[in-house]
N, C-alpha and C positions, 0 to 999 in steps of 0.2 A: 563185248555185247553193245558196243556203241552204235548209235543209230541217229542219223540226222532227222530234223523235223520233217514230217510227212508233207506231201503235196497232193492236192486234189488233181484229178485228171483234167478237169475243166471247171470254169465258173458255174456252169449249169449243175454239175455234180455237187459242187459246194453249196449251191443254192438249195438243191433238193435235200441234202443232209441237214442243213440248218432249218429248213422248213419242217422236216420230220421231228427234229429235236424240239423246236418251239411248239409244234403240235402236241408233243408229249407233255410239255409244260402246261399247255392249255387244257389238255385232258385231265391231268392231275389237279389243276387249278379249279376246274368245274366241279370235280368230285369233292375237293376239300372245302371250297367256298359255298357249295350248295346252290350255285346259280350266279346270276349277275349281282355283284355286290362290290363294296370298296375293296374287300380282301381279294376278290377275283381280279379286279382291275389292277391292284398292286402286284399280284403274281404275274399277270401278263405283261404289264408295262415294265416291271423290273427285269423280267427275263429278256424281253426284246431289247431294251436300252442297254442293259449290262452286257449282253452278248455282242451287240454292235460296237460298244465302246472297247471291249476287249479286242475285237477284230481290228479296230482302228489303231489301238495302241501297239499291237503286235501283228502287223499285216503279213509278215513272212511265216507266220505259224497259225494257219487257219484251224488246225486240229486242236489248238489250245482253247480257242473260243468255242469250238464244237463240244469239247469235253465239259467246259464250263456251263453250257446250255443244258446238257444232260444232268449235271450236278444240281442245277436249280430245281429240276423235277424231283430229284432225291431229297433235296433240302425241304421242298414243299411238303413231301410226305412225312418227313420227320417233324416238321413244324406243326402239321395237323395233329399228330400224336401228342406233341407237347401241349398244344392248345386244349385238346379234348380231355387230357388227363389232369391238367392243373388250372386252366384258365377258361372254363366254360362260360363264365359271366362276362368275358371281354367282348365288346362290340366289334363289328367288322371294320370300322374306321381305325380304331386303335390297333387292332390286329394287323391291318394292312401296313400301318406305320412300323410296327415291330418287325414284320416280315421283311420290310425293305432295308432296315438298318444294317444287318450284316453284309448284305449285297453291296450297299453303298460304301461301306467301310472297306470291303475288299477292293472295290474299284479305286478308292482313294489310295489304298496301300499300293496297288499296282502302279498308279501314276507317280507316287512319291518314290517308289523303289523300282521304277521302270527299267533302269539299267541292270539291276540285279536280276529282275525277273526275265529280262531279255536274254541275259547270259544263261539262265536256266533253260529257256526255250531253245536257244541256239545250240546248246550242247545237250540235247535231250537224249537220255538213255534210260533203260529200264533198270531201276535199282533193285537190289536183292539184299536179303539178310538184314544186318544192322543198319545199312543206309536206308532201306525201306522203312524200318520201324522208326528211325529218327525223323524221317520226313512226315510221319503220321503222329508225332508227339503233340502237335498243335491240337489234336482232338481231345487230349486229356483235360486241359482246363475248360474246354467247352462242355465236356461231359460232367465235370465237377459243378459247373453252374446249374446244369439240369438236375443233377443229383441233390444239390443243395435246395433247389426249389421243391423237389419231391419230399425231402425231409421236413422242411418248414411247413409244407402243406399237410403232412400227416400230423404235425403238432397243432397247427392252427390254420385251417383252410382259408378263412376269410382274410388272414394276413397276406396270403399269396394271391388269392383269386380276386384281384382288383387291377385297375388300369395302371396304377403307379408301380406296383410290384412287377407286373408284366413288362412294362417299358424298361424298368431297371434291369431285369434279367436279360432282355434282348439287347440293351445297351452294353452290358458286360460282355455278352457274346460278340457283339460288333467290335468292341474295343480289342478283344483277343484276336479277332480276325484281322483287324488293322495292324496289330503289332506283329503278327506272324504271317503277313500276306505272302512273303517269299516262300515260306514252308507250304502254304496252301497252294501256291503256284507249282511247287515241286510235286505235290500230291496230284494235282490236275494233269501235269505232264506225264507222270507215271501211269495214271489211269487211262489217259489218251493212248499212250503207246501199247498198254496191255489190251485195250479194246481193239486197236488196229491189228495187233498180232492175232487176237482171237478171231476176228472176222477174216483175216488172211487165211488162217487155217480152215475155217468153216467153208470158205469159198472153194477149197479143193475137194470138199465132200459133197458139193452140190449135186453132182450127177448120181452117185449111189444113194444119196438121201432122197432124191426125187424118185428114183426107182423104187425104193422101199415104201415111200408114201403112196405111190401108185398102186402097188400090190396091196398095201394096207387098206386103201380106199376101196379097191375092188372087192376085197374080202368083206368089208362092211356092207357094201351094196348087195352082194350076193346073198348074204344071210338076211339082210333086211327084206329082200324080195321073197325069200323063203318064208319068213315070219308073216309077211303081209298076205301071201298066197294061202298059207295054212289057215290064217285067221278068217279071210274073206270067202274062201271057197270050201269051207267045212261047216257042217251043221253044228259041230261041237264048239264051245267057247274055250279057246286055248290060252287066253291071256286075261289077267286081271289088271285093270288100270284104276289107280286110286281106290282100291278095294271094291271095284265094280267089274264083274266079268262081262266083257263085250269084245267086239271085233276092233282091230286097230287099223289105222290108215298107214300110208307109206311113211309119212314124216315121223309118226310114232314108232314105226318099225326101225327107221334109221336111228332114232334116239336109243331104242333098246339095243340095237346092234353095236353102237359105239360104246354104250355102258357095259355091254357084255364082253366085247373083245378087249376092252381096256381093264376089265375086272374091277371096275368101279362099283357097279351094282347099286344104283340109287334106290331101287326098290319101289319106284312109282309105277313101273310096268313089270308084272311078275308072270312067268310061265306057270300054268296050272295043270296042263295035260302032260302025259308021259312023253309024247312025241315033241312037244315044245321044249320040255326040259332036256331031251336028248340033243335037239338042235342047238340050244344055248350052250350045252356042255361041249359039243363039238367045236363051236365057235371059240370058246375059251381056249381049248387045246390048240386050235389053229393059230389063234392070236399069240399065244405064248411061244409056239414053235417059230412063227414068223419073226417075232421079236428077237429070239435067240439067233436065228440064222441071219437076220438083218444086222445085228450088232457085230456078228462074226465077219460078215462081208465088208462092213465099214472098216473094221480093223485090218482086214486083209488088203483092202484097197489102199489104206494108209501105208501099210508096210511096202506094198508094191511101188507106190509113188516114191517112197524114200529110196528104194533100191534103184529106181530108174533115174532119180534126180538126187544123188548123194550130196551134192553141194548146194542144193536149193535153199535149205534152211540154215546154212552155215552163217554164223555171226548173229543169228536171231535167238538161239537157244542158249 
């Protein structure tokens, strides 16, 4: 199952992928920081600088830097939970410093152990079983730091919810990341290869998936049109919107159609007449049948592809 480091088809493709990854970091950063603040600046600057430095340190493995950029977005989400649960009184400046510490220590660890990390990147392969679990052991001490903070907070919240305790907790996590930077690199390589394999498989399903989405969309539009026509060209009020019986427009009919075919049923738009209930029931049945046939066709397409290209995935599975 060995596999060499991936290569992007062109610098433009690499630039687009990195732009999307950093855009994801920015999106999560805005949601976490709640707008322009020191924390938001720390998230954006840390993500951009760290990804660029990783790219410069390991120029032959762009997938490594790309995976690291996506990991920063995940780290930002976990950091937000950590902050909201334990450190609600910490200011944005201190939280920005704490956020940047583990990233800075990982970069320092990569630079100090660049030969070891380069060896991992140069001989990239998807680990399985015990090797995979061993590569993830570095998460255990990080988890223990978080668990310890939760225990102390339940005993004495003011003891934890202050700038000093927060910086101590983040410094401990940063020290752990520095000590196990090679293991973190192995984790990133595995994640990058798994993502690459996943998107490779998904790309083969693009045509049948597009066909399924087209039929699904047409079904939504057809029933939305029927709901709208029924509502606007009938003297009877067939739908209740927010507990008020009235006619619905096309955008509301689209919303109702999507909620009905997906069987979500938000309840904000409710059919009240017999004919409206029949139409929504028929759409539910059509949606379920389309989903069943769609999944069946996707599986059949995959089986046919394997029969026609028996050696295409050899060495990847």
